[in-house]
mmCIF file of the N, C-alpha and C atoms, coordinates in Angstrom:
data_MODEL
# 
_entry.id   MODEL 
# 
loop_
_atom_site.group_PDB 
_atom_site.id 
_atom_site.type_symbol 
_atom_site.label_atom_id 
_atom_site.label_alt_id 
_atom_site.label_comp_id 
_atom_site.label_asym_id 
_atom_site.label_entity_id 
_atom_site.label_seq_id 
_atom_site.pdbx_PDB_ins_code 
_atom_site.Cartn_x 
_atom_site.Cartn_y 
_atom_site.Cartn_z 
_atom_site.occupancy 
_atom_site.B_iso_or_equiv 
_atom_site.pdbx_formal_charge 
_atom_site.auth_seq_id 
_atom_site.auth_comp_id 
_atom_site.auth_asym_id 
_atom_site.auth_atom_id 
_atom_site.pdbx_PDB_model_num 
ATOM 1   N N  . MET A 1 1  ? 161.426 -1.085 67.822 1.00 0.00 ? 1  MET A N  1 
ATOM 2   C CA . MET A 1 1  ? 161.538 -0.879 66.407 1.00 0.00 ? 1  MET A CA 1 
ATOM 3   C C  . MET A 1 1  ? 161.480 0.609  66.116 1.00 0.00 ? 1  MET A C  1 
ATOM 4   N N  . LYS A 1 2  ? 162.245 1.036  65.156 1.00 0.00 ? 2  LYS A N  1 
ATOM 5   C CA . LYS A 1 2  ? 162.277 2.437  64.766 1.00 0.00 ? 2  LYS A CA 1 
ATOM 6   C C  . LYS A 1 2  ? 161.115 2.767  63.851 1.00 0.00 ? 2  LYS A C  1 
ATOM 7   N N  . SER A 1 3  ? 160.756 4.033  63.848 1.00 0.00 ? 3  SER A N  1 
ATOM 8   C CA . SER A 1 3  ? 159.732 4.504  62.918 1.00 0.00 ? 3  SER A CA 1 
ATOM 9   C C  . SER A 1 3  ? 160.349 4.677  61.542 1.00 0.00 ? 3  SER A C  1 
ATOM 10  N N  . THR A 1 4  ? 159.604 4.300  60.550 1.00 0.00 ? 4  THR A N  1 
ATOM 11  C CA . THR A 1 4  ? 160.033 4.508  59.172 1.00 0.00 ? 4  THR A CA 1 
ATOM 12  C C  . THR A 1 4  ? 158.873 5.098  58.390 1.00 0.00 ? 4  THR A C  1 
ATOM 13  N N  . THR A 1 5  ? 159.201 5.740  57.312 1.00 0.00 ? 5  THR A N  1 
ATOM 14  C CA . THR A 1 5  ? 158.197 6.286  56.411 1.00 0.00 ? 5  THR A CA 1 
ATOM 15  C C  . THR A 1 5  ? 158.498 5.754  55.022 1.00 0.00 ? 5  THR A C  1 
ATOM 16  N N  . PRO A 1 6  ? 157.957 4.593  54.705 1.00 0.00 ? 6  PRO A N  1 
ATOM 17  C CA . PRO A 1 6  ? 158.220 4.030  53.382 1.00 0.00 ? 6  PRO A CA 1 
ATOM 18  C C  . PRO A 1 6  ? 157.482 4.819  52.312 1.00 0.00 ? 6  PRO A C  1 
ATOM 19  N N  . ALA A 1 7  ? 158.062 4.849  51.152 1.00 0.00 ? 7  ALA A N  1 
ATOM 20  C CA . ALA A 1 7  ? 157.450 5.542  50.019 1.00 0.00 ? 7  ALA A CA 1 
ATOM 21  C C  . ALA A 1 7  ? 157.142 4.528  48.933 1.00 0.00 ? 7  ALA A C  1 
ATOM 22  N N  . GLY A 1 8  ? 156.283 4.895  48.055 1.00 0.00 ? 8  GLY A N  1 
ATOM 23  C CA . GLY A 1 8  ? 155.945 4.022  46.940 1.00 0.00 ? 8  GLY A CA 1 
ATOM 24  C C  . GLY A 1 8  ? 154.490 4.192  46.572 1.00 0.00 ? 8  GLY A C  1 
ATOM 25  N N  . GLY A 1 9  ? 154.100 3.489  45.574 1.00 0.00 ? 9  GLY A N  1 
ATOM 26  C CA . GLY A 1 9  ? 152.727 3.560  45.111 1.00 0.00 ? 9  GLY A CA 1 
ATOM 27  C C  . GLY A 1 9  ? 151.856 2.504  45.749 1.00 0.00 ? 9  GLY A C  1 
ATOM 28  N N  . ALA A 1 10 ? 150.742 2.233  45.100 1.00 0.00 ? 10 ALA A N  1 
ATOM 29  C CA . ALA A 1 10 ? 149.761 1.295  45.634 1.00 0.00 ? 10 ALA A CA 1 
ATOM 30  C C  . ALA A 1 10 ? 150.340 -0.102 45.802 1.00 0.00 ? 10 ALA A C  1 
ATOM 31  N N  . LEU A 1 11 ? 151.149 -0.554 44.857 1.00 0.00 ? 11 LEU A N  1 
ATOM 32  C CA . LEU A 1 11 ? 151.700 -1.915 44.951 1.00 0.00 ? 11 LEU A CA 1 
ATOM 33  C C  . LEU A 1 11 ? 152.649 -2.054 46.143 1.00 0.00 ? 11 LEU A C  1 
ATOM 34  N N  . ALA A 1 12 ? 153.468 -1.040 46.387 1.00 0.00 ? 12 ALA A N  1 
ATOM 35  C CA . ALA A 1 12 ? 154.372 -1.077 47.544 1.00 0.00 ? 12 ALA A CA 1 
ATOM 36  C C  . ALA A 1 12 ? 153.568 -1.067 48.842 1.00 0.00 ? 12 ALA A C  1 
ATOM 37  N N  . ALA A 1 13 ? 152.550 -0.216 48.916 1.00 0.00 ? 13 ALA A N  1 
ATOM 38  C CA . ALA A 1 13 ? 151.713 -0.151 50.121 1.00 0.00 ? 13 ALA A CA 1 
ATOM 39  C C  . ALA A 1 13 ? 151.017 -1.483 50.373 1.00 0.00 ? 13 ALA A C  1 
ATOM 40  N N  . GLN A 1 14 ? 150.544 -2.137 49.327 1.00 0.00 ? 14 GLN A N  1 
ATOM 41  C CA . GLN A 1 14 ? 149.905 -3.448 49.476 1.00 0.00 ? 14 GLN A CA 1 
ATOM 42  C C  . GLN A 1 14 ? 150.878 -4.463 50.057 1.00 0.00 ? 14 GLN A C  1 
ATOM 43  N N  . GLN A 1 15 ? 152.127 -4.425 49.612 1.00 0.00 ? 15 GLN A N  1 
ATOM 44  C CA . GLN A 1 15 ? 153.125 -5.368 50.126 1.00 0.00 ? 15 GLN A CA 1 
ATOM 45  C C  . GLN A 1 15 ? 153.400 -5.127 51.605 1.00 0.00 ? 15 GLN A C  1 
ATOM 46  N N  . TYR A 1 16 ? 153.500 -3.861 52.025 1.00 0.00 ? 16 TYR A N  1 
ATOM 47  C CA . TYR A 1 16 ? 153.718 -3.546 53.441 1.00 0.00 ? 16 TYR A CA 1 
ATOM 48  C C  . TYR A 1 16 ? 152.547 -4.046 54.280 1.00 0.00 ? 16 TYR A C  1 
ATOM 49  N N  . LEU A 1 17 ? 151.320 -3.820 53.791 1.00 0.00 ? 17 LEU A N  1 
ATOM 50  C CA . LEU A 1 17 ? 150.127 -4.253 54.520 1.00 0.00 ? 17 LEU A CA 1 
ATOM 51  C C  . LEU A 1 17 ? 150.048 -5.773 54.603 1.00 0.00 ? 17 LEU A C  1 
ATOM 52  N N  . LYS A 1 18 ? 150.293 -6.452 53.491 1.00 0.00 ? 18 LYS A N  1 
ATOM 53  C CA . LYS A 1 18 ? 150.222 -7.917 53.473 1.00 0.00 ? 18 LYS A CA 1 
ATOM 54  C C  . LYS A 1 18 ? 151.273 -8.551 54.376 1.00 0.00 ? 18 LYS A C  1 
ATOM 55  N N  . ALA A 1 19 ? 152.438 -7.881 54.511 1.00 0.00 ? 19 ALA A N  1 
ATOM 56  C CA . ALA A 1 19 ? 153.509 -8.398 55.367 1.00 0.00 ? 19 ALA A CA 1 
ATOM 57  C C  . ALA A 1 19 ? 153.307 -8.000 56.830 1.00 0.00 ? 19 ALA A C  1 
ATOM 58  N N  . ASN A 1 20 ? 152.182 -7.335 57.139 1.00 0.00 ? 20 ASN A N  1 
ATOM 59  C CA . ASN A 1 20 ? 151.857 -6.924 58.504 1.00 0.00 ? 20 ASN A CA 1 
ATOM 60  C C  . ASN A 1 20 ? 152.919 -5.993 59.090 1.00 0.00 ? 20 ASN A C  1 
ATOM 61  N N  . LEU A 1 21 ? 153.428 -5.080 58.265 1.00 0.00 ? 21 LEU A N  1 
ATOM 62  C CA . LEU A 1 21 ? 154.464 -4.147 58.696 1.00 0.00 ? 21 LEU A CA 1 
ATOM 63  C C  . LEU A 1 21 ? 153.918 -2.756 59.013 1.00 0.00 ? 21 LEU A C  1 
ATOM 64  N N  . VAL A 1 22 ? 152.615 -2.583 58.933 1.00 0.00 ? 22 VAL A N  1 
ATOM 65  C CA . VAL A 1 22 ? 152.022 -1.252 59.102 1.00 0.00 ? 22 VAL A CA 1 
ATOM 66  C C  . VAL A 1 22 ? 151.346 -1.144 60.468 1.00 0.00 ? 22 VAL A C  1 
ATOM 67  N N  . ASP A 1 23 ? 151.823 -0.198 61.284 1.00 0.00 ? 23 ASP A N  1 
ATOM 68  C CA . ASP A 1 23 ? 151.190 0.104  62.570 1.00 0.00 ? 23 ASP A CA 1 
ATOM 69  C C  . ASP A 1 23 ? 150.298 1.334  62.458 1.00 0.00 ? 23 ASP A C  1 
ATOM 70  N N  . GLU A 1 24 ? 150.666 2.238  61.564 1.00 0.00 ? 24 GLU A N  1 
ATOM 71  C CA . GLU A 1 24 ? 149.910 3.466  61.360 1.00 0.00 ? 24 GLU A CA 1 
ATOM 72  C C  . GLU A 1 24 ? 150.019 3.859  59.895 1.00 0.00 ? 24 GLU A C  1 
ATOM 73  N N  . MET A 1 25 ? 148.934 4.403  59.367 1.00 0.00 ? 25 MET A N  1 
ATOM 74  C CA . MET A 1 25 ? 148.940 4.807  57.964 1.00 0.00 ? 25 MET A CA 1 
ATOM 75  C C  . MET A 1 25 ? 148.198 6.126  57.843 1.00 0.00 ? 25 MET A C  1 
ATOM 76  N N  . GLN A 1 26 ? 148.776 7.045  57.089 1.00 0.00 ? 26 GLN A N  1 
ATOM 77  C CA . GLN A 1 26 ? 148.126 8.317  56.816 1.00 0.00 ? 26 GLN A CA 1 
ATOM 78  C C  . GLN A 1 26 ? 147.888 8.419  55.319 1.00 0.00 ? 26 GLN A C  1 
ATOM 79  N N  . LEU A 1 27 ? 146.653 8.735  54.962 1.00 0.00 ? 27 LEU A N  1 
ATOM 80  C CA . LEU A 1 27 ? 146.295 8.919  53.560 1.00 0.00 ? 27 LEU A CA 1 
ATOM 81  C C  . LEU A 1 27 ? 145.820 10.349 53.372 1.00 0.00 ? 27 LEU A C  1 
ATOM 82  N N  . HIS A 1 28 ? 146.221 10.933 52.275 1.00 0.00 ? 28 HIS A N  1 
ATOM 83  C CA . HIS A 1 28 ? 145.798 12.281 51.927 1.00 0.00 ? 28 HIS A CA 1 
ATOM 84  C C  . HIS A 1 28 ? 145.123 12.176 50.567 1.00 0.00 ? 28 HIS A C  1 
ATOM 85  N N  . LEU A 1 29 ? 143.806 12.279 50.562 1.00 0.00 ? 29 LEU A N  1 
ATOM 86  C CA . LEU A 1 29 ? 143.025 12.091 49.347 1.00 0.00 ? 29 LEU A CA 1 
ATOM 87  C C  . LEU A 1 29 ? 142.743 13.432 48.692 1.00 0.00 ? 29 LEU A C  1 
ATOM 88  N N  . VAL A 1 30 ? 143.171 13.540 47.442 1.00 0.00 ? 30 VAL A N  1 
ATOM 89  C CA . VAL A 1 30 ? 142.906 14.726 46.644 1.00 0.00 ? 30 VAL A CA 1 
ATOM 90  C C  . VAL A 1 30 ? 142.087 14.258 45.452 1.00 0.00 ? 30 VAL A C  1 
ATOM 91  N N  . PRO A 1 31 ? 140.771 14.446 45.515 1.00 0.00 ? 31 PRO A N  1 
ATOM 92  C CA . PRO A 1 31 ? 139.920 13.906 44.456 1.00 0.00 ? 31 PRO A CA 1 
ATOM 93  C C  . PRO A 1 31 ? 140.161 14.596 43.110 1.00 0.00 ? 31 PRO A C  1 
ATOM 94  N N  . THR A 1 32 ? 140.749 13.834 42.204 1.00 0.00 ? 32 THR A N  1 
ATOM 95  C CA . THR A 1 32 ? 141.021 14.308 40.856 1.00 0.00 ? 32 THR A CA 1 
ATOM 96  C C  . THR A 1 32 ? 140.752 13.159 39.910 1.00 0.00 ? 32 THR A C  1 
ATOM 97  N N  . LEU A 1 33 ? 140.084 13.425 38.840 1.00 0.00 ? 33 LEU A N  1 
ATOM 98  C CA . LEU A 1 33 ? 139.788 12.389 37.863 1.00 0.00 ? 33 LEU A CA 1 
ATOM 99  C C  . LEU A 1 33 ? 140.975 12.245 36.920 1.00 0.00 ? 33 LEU A C  1 
ATOM 100 N N  . LEU A 1 34 ? 141.700 11.127 37.050 1.00 0.00 ? 34 LEU A N  1 
ATOM 101 C CA . LEU A 1 34 ? 142.881 10.896 36.227 1.00 0.00 ? 34 LEU A CA 1 
ATOM 102 C C  . LEU A 1 34 ? 142.760 9.665  35.349 1.00 0.00 ? 34 LEU A C  1 
ATOM 103 N N  . GLY A 1 35 ? 141.738 8.888  35.523 1.00 0.00 ? 35 GLY A N  1 
ATOM 104 C CA . GLY A 1 35 ? 141.615 7.669  34.733 1.00 0.00 ? 35 GLY A CA 1 
ATOM 105 C C  . GLY A 1 35 ? 141.996 6.452  35.542 1.00 0.00 ? 35 GLY A C  1 
ATOM 106 N N  . GLY A 1 36 ? 142.573 5.441  34.871 1.00 0.00 ? 36 GLY A N  1 
ATOM 107 C CA . GLY A 1 36 ? 142.904 4.174  35.515 1.00 0.00 ? 36 GLY A CA 1 
ATOM 108 C C  . GLY A 1 36 ? 144.127 4.273  36.397 1.00 0.00 ? 36 GLY A C  1 
ATOM 109 N N  . GLY A 1 37 ? 144.366 3.202  37.122 1.00 0.00 ? 37 GLY A N  1 
ATOM 110 C CA . GLY A 1 37 ? 145.522 3.132  38.000 1.00 0.00 ? 37 GLY A CA 1 
ATOM 111 C C  . GLY A 1 37 ? 145.381 1.959  38.941 1.00 0.00 ? 37 GLY A C  1 
ATOM 112 N N  . GLU A 1 38 ? 146.395 1.732  39.756 1.00 0.00 ? 38 GLU A N  1 
ATOM 113 C CA . GLU A 1 38 ? 146.362 0.650  40.733 1.00 0.00 ? 38 GLU A CA 1 
ATOM 114 C C  . GLU A 1 38 ? 145.468 1.045  41.897 1.00 0.00 ? 38 GLU A C  1 
ATOM 115 N N  . ARG A 1 39 ? 144.654 0.103  42.358 1.00 0.00 ? 39 ARG A N  1 
ATOM 116 C CA . ARG A 1 39 ? 143.798 0.338  43.518 1.00 0.00 ? 39 ARG A CA 1 
ATOM 117 C C  . ARG A 1 39 ? 144.590 -0.004 44.775 1.00 0.00 ? 39 ARG A C  1 
ATOM 118 N N  . LEU A 1 40 ? 144.547 0.872  45.752 1.00 0.00 ? 40 LEU A N  1 
ATOM 119 C CA . LEU A 1 40 ? 145.363 0.717  46.957 1.00 0.00 ? 40 LEU A CA 1 
ATOM 120 C C  . LEU A 1 40 ? 144.982 -0.501 47.785 1.00 0.00 ? 40 LEU A C  1 
ATOM 121 N N  . PHE A 1 41 ? 143.693 -0.795 47.942 1.00 0.00 ? 41 PHE A N  1 
ATOM 122 C CA . PHE A 1 41 ? 143.277 -1.814 48.889 1.00 0.00 ? 41 PHE A CA 1 
ATOM 123 C C  . PHE A 1 41 ? 142.777 -3.095 48.250 1.00 0.00 ? 41 PHE A C  1 
ATOM 124 N N  . ASP A 1 42 ? 142.990 -3.318 46.981 1.00 0.00 ? 42 ASP A N  1 
ATOM 125 C CA . ASP A 1 42 ? 142.549 -4.560 46.343 1.00 0.00 ? 42 ASP A CA 1 
ATOM 126 C C  . ASP A 1 42 ? 143.271 -5.766 46.935 1.00 0.00 ? 42 ASP A C  1 
ATOM 127 N N  . GLY A 1 43 ? 142.508 -6.735 47.419 1.00 0.00 ? 43 GLY A N  1 
ATOM 128 C CA . GLY A 1 43 ? 143.071 -7.995 47.899 1.00 0.00 ? 43 GLY A CA 1 
ATOM 129 C C  . GLY A 1 43 ? 143.908 -7.891 49.155 1.00 0.00 ? 43 GLY A C  1 
ATOM 130 N N  . VAL A 1 44 ? 143.725 -6.858 49.949 1.00 0.00 ? 44 VAL A N  1 
ATOM 131 C CA . VAL A 1 44 ? 144.535 -6.680 51.158 1.00 0.00 ? 44 VAL A CA 1 
ATOM 132 C C  . VAL A 1 44 ? 143.664 -6.937 52.384 1.00 0.00 ? 44 VAL A C  1 
ATOM 133 N N  . GLU A 1 45 ? 143.719 -8.161 52.898 1.00 0.00 ? 45 GLU A N  1 
ATOM 134 C CA . GLU A 1 45 ? 142.946 -8.519 54.091 1.00 0.00 ? 45 GLU A CA 1 
ATOM 135 C C  . GLU A 1 45 ? 143.517 -7.859 55.343 1.00 0.00 ? 45 GLU A C  1 
ATOM 136 N N  . ALA A 1 46 ? 144.804 -7.503 55.333 1.00 0.00 ? 46 ALA A N  1 
ATOM 137 C CA . ALA A 1 46 ? 145.443 -6.898 56.503 1.00 0.00 ? 46 ALA A CA 1 
ATOM 138 C C  . ALA A 1 46 ? 144.831 -5.551 56.847 1.00 0.00 ? 46 ALA A C  1 
ATOM 139 N N  . LEU A 1 47 ? 144.114 -4.957 55.917 1.00 0.00 ? 47 LEU A N  1 
ATOM 140 C CA . LEU A 1 47 ? 143.473 -3.673 56.183 1.00 0.00 ? 47 LEU A CA 1 
ATOM 141 C C  . LEU A 1 47 ? 142.485 -3.783 57.335 1.00 0.00 ? 47 LEU A C  1 
ATOM 142 N N  . HIS A 1 48 ? 141.924 -4.957 57.549 1.00 0.00 ? 48 HIS A N  1 
ATOM 143 C CA . HIS A 1 48 ? 140.976 -5.161 58.645 1.00 0.00 ? 48 HIS A CA 1 
ATOM 144 C C  . HIS A 1 48 ? 141.639 -5.017 60.012 1.00 0.00 ? 48 HIS A C  1 
ATOM 145 N N  . ALA A 1 49 ? 142.960 -5.034 60.071 1.00 0.00 ? 49 ALA A N  1 
ATOM 146 C CA . ALA A 1 49 ? 143.681 -4.863 61.330 1.00 0.00 ? 49 ALA A CA 1 
ATOM 147 C C  . ALA A 1 49 ? 143.846 -3.390 61.688 1.00 0.00 ? 49 ALA A C  1 
ATOM 148 N N  . LEU A 1 50 ? 143.421 -2.491 60.800 1.00 0.00 ? 50 LEU A N  1 
ATOM 149 C CA . LEU A 1 50 ? 143.559 -1.058 61.033 1.00 0.00 ? 50 LEU A CA 1 
ATOM 150 C C  . LEU A 1 50 ? 142.193 -0.427 61.284 1.00 0.00 ? 50 LEU A C  1 
ATOM 151 N N  . ALA A 1 51 ? 142.179 0.595  62.125 1.00 0.00 ? 51 ALA A N  1 
ATOM 152 C CA . ALA A 1 51 ? 140.953 1.346  62.399 1.00 0.00 ? 51 ALA A CA 1 
ATOM 153 C C  . ALA A 1 51 ? 141.215 2.825  62.134 1.00 0.00 ? 51 ALA A C  1 
ATOM 154 N N  . MET A 1 52 ? 140.229 3.521  61.565 1.00 0.00 ? 52 MET A N  1 
ATOM 155 C CA . MET A 1 52 ? 140.392 4.949  61.341 1.00 0.00 ? 52 MET A CA 1 
ATOM 156 C C  . MET A 1 52 ? 140.339 5.666  62.685 1.00 0.00 ? 52 MET A C  1 
ATOM 157 N N  . VAL A 1 53 ? 141.347 6.484  62.955 1.00 0.00 ? 53 VAL A N  1 
ATOM 158 C CA . VAL A 1 53 ? 141.401 7.210  64.219 1.00 0.00 ? 53 VAL A CA 1 
ATOM 159 C C  . VAL A 1 53 ? 141.206 8.712  64.035 1.00 0.00 ? 53 VAL A C  1 
ATOM 160 N N  . LYS A 1 54 ? 141.322 9.180  62.782 1.00 0.00 ? 54 LYS A N  1 
ATOM 161 C CA . LYS A 1 54 ? 141.178 10.615 62.560 1.00 0.00 ? 54 LYS A CA 1 
ATOM 162 C C  . LYS A 1 54 ? 140.819 10.868 61.106 1.00 0.00 ? 54 LYS A C  1 
ATOM 163 N N  . ALA A 1 55 ? 139.937 11.823 60.891 1.00 0.00 ? 55 ALA A N  1 
ATOM 164 C CA . ALA A 1 55 ? 139.588 12.268 59.544 1.00 0.00 ? 55 ALA A CA 1 
ATOM 165 C C  . ALA A 1 55 ? 139.433 13.778 59.581 1.00 0.00 ? 55 ALA A C  1 
ATOM 166 N N  . VAL A 1 56 ? 140.141 14.455 58.701 1.00 0.00 ? 56 VAL A N  1 
ATOM 167 C CA . VAL A 1 56 ? 140.065 15.909 58.622 1.00 0.00 ? 56 VAL A CA 1 
ATOM 168 C C  . VAL A 1 56 ? 139.725 16.281 57.187 1.00 0.00 ? 56 VAL A C  1 
ATOM 169 N N  . VAL A 1 57 ? 138.615 16.985 57.028 1.00 0.00 ? 57 VAL A N  1 
ATOM 170 C CA . VAL A 1 57 ? 138.201 17.435 55.706 1.00 0.00 ? 57 VAL A CA 1 
ATOM 171 C C  . VAL A 1 57 ? 138.620 18.890 55.553 1.00 0.00 ? 57 VAL A C  1 
ATOM 172 N N  . ALA A 1 58 ? 139.370 19.162 54.508 1.00 0.00 ? 58 ALA A N  1 
ATOM 173 C CA . ALA A 1 58 ? 139.823 20.514 54.211 1.00 0.00 ? 58 ALA A CA 1 
ATOM 174 C C  . ALA A 1 58 ? 139.486 20.809 52.748 1.00 0.00 ? 58 ALA A C  1 
ATOM 175 N N  . PRO A 1 59 ? 139.569 22.049 52.351 1.00 0.00 ? 59 PRO A N  1 
ATOM 176 C CA . PRO A 1 59 ? 139.300 22.346 50.942 1.00 0.00 ? 59 PRO A CA 1 
ATOM 177 C C  . PRO A 1 59 ? 140.239 21.549 50.026 1.00 0.00 ? 59 PRO A C  1 
ATOM 178 N N  . ASP A 1 60 ? 139.677 20.810 49.121 1.00 0.00 ? 60 ASP A N  1 
ATOM 179 C CA . ASP A 1 60 ? 140.414 20.064 48.093 1.00 0.00 ? 60 ASP A CA 1 
ATOM 180 C C  . ASP A 1 60 ? 141.201 18.859 48.594 1.00 0.00 ? 60 ASP A C  1 
ATOM 181 N N  . VAL A 1 61 ? 141.107 18.490 49.875 1.00 0.00 ? 61 VAL A N  1 
ATOM 182 C CA . VAL A 1 61 ? 141.853 17.335 50.375 1.00 0.00 ? 61 VAL A CA 1 
ATOM 183 C C  . VAL A 1 61 ? 141.146 16.755 51.610 1.00 0.00 ? 61 VAL A C  1 
ATOM 184 N N  . ILE A 1 62 ? 141.276 15.448 51.770 1.00 0.00 ? 62 ILE A N  1 
ATOM 185 C CA . ILE A 1 62 ? 140.780 14.766 52.966 1.00 0.00 ? 62 ILE A CA 1 
ATOM 186 C C  . ILE A 1 62 ? 141.960 14.012 53.571 1.00 0.00 ? 62 ILE A C  1 
ATOM 187 N N  . HIS A 1 63 ? 142.249 14.259 54.840 1.00 0.00 ? 63 HIS A N  1 
ATOM 188 C CA . HIS A 1 63 ? 143.353 13.604 55.542 1.00 0.00 ? 63 HIS A CA 1 
ATOM 189 C C  . HIS A 1 63 ? 142.764 12.491 56.416 1.00 0.00 ? 63 HIS A C  1 
ATOM 190 N N  . LEU A 1 64 ? 143.242 11.270 56.233 1.00 0.00 ? 64 LEU A N  1 
ATOM 191 C CA . LEU A 1 64 ? 142.770 10.124 57.010 1.00 0.00 ? 64 LEU A CA 1 
ATOM 192 C C  . LEU A 1 64 ? 143.945 9.494  57.739 1.00 0.00 ? 64 LEU A C  1 
ATOM 193 N N  . GLN A 1 65 ? 143.735 9.123  58.988 1.00 0.00 ? 65 GLN A N  1 
ATOM 194 C CA . GLN A 1 65 ? 144.769 8.437  59.767 1.00 0.00 ? 65 GLN A CA 1 
ATOM 195 C C  . GLN A 1 65 ? 144.193 7.128  60.282 1.00 0.00 ? 65 GLN A C  1 
ATOM 196 N N  . PHE A 1 66 ? 144.934 6.047  60.067 1.00 0.00 ? 66 PHE A N  1 
ATOM 197 C CA . PHE A 1 66 ? 144.549 4.716  60.520 1.00 0.00 ? 66 PHE A CA 1 
ATOM 198 C C  . PHE A 1 66 ? 145.622 4.201  61.469 1.00 0.00 ? 66 PHE A C  1 
ATOM 199 N N  . ALA A 1 67 ? 145.220 3.390  62.454 1.00 0.00 ? 67 ALA A N  1 
ATOM 200 C CA . ALA A 1 67 ? 146.171 2.775  63.381 1.00 0.00 ? 67 ALA A CA 1 
ATOM 201 C C  . ALA A 1 67 ? 145.770 1.324  63.610 1.00 0.00 ? 67 ALA A C  1 
ATOM 202 N N  . ARG A 1 68 ? 146.751 0.524  64.002 1.00 0.00 ? 68 ARG A N  1 
ATOM 203 C CA . ARG A 1 68 ? 146.494 -0.883 64.296 1.00 0.00 ? 68 ARG A CA 1 
ATOM 204 C C  . ARG A 1 68 ? 145.492 -0.986 65.436 1.00 0.00 ? 68 ARG A C  1 
ATOM 205 N N  . LYS A 1 69 ? 144.533 -1.902 65.306 1.00 0.00 ? 69 LYS A N  1 
ATOM 206 C CA . LYS A 1 69 ? 143.503 -2.097 66.345 1.00 0.00 ? 69 LYS A CA 1 
ATOM 207 C C  . LYS A 1 69 ? 144.107 -2.711 67.583 1.00 0.00 ? 69 LYS A C  1 
# 
């Protein structure tokens, strides 16, 4: 299978996770208070199939990498 980099918001990411299409996931967290929005991991049991393999804390951002267990 080829590597792909799907784009989209929380709802698209939830669909990829629920369909078991994610082998690796990278999140870049920039803590900013913006109010409401869609939660990325609500109701996604497939997240339990991923393990954090890397975390890098930098000024103003946290980079997280997850891979299939």
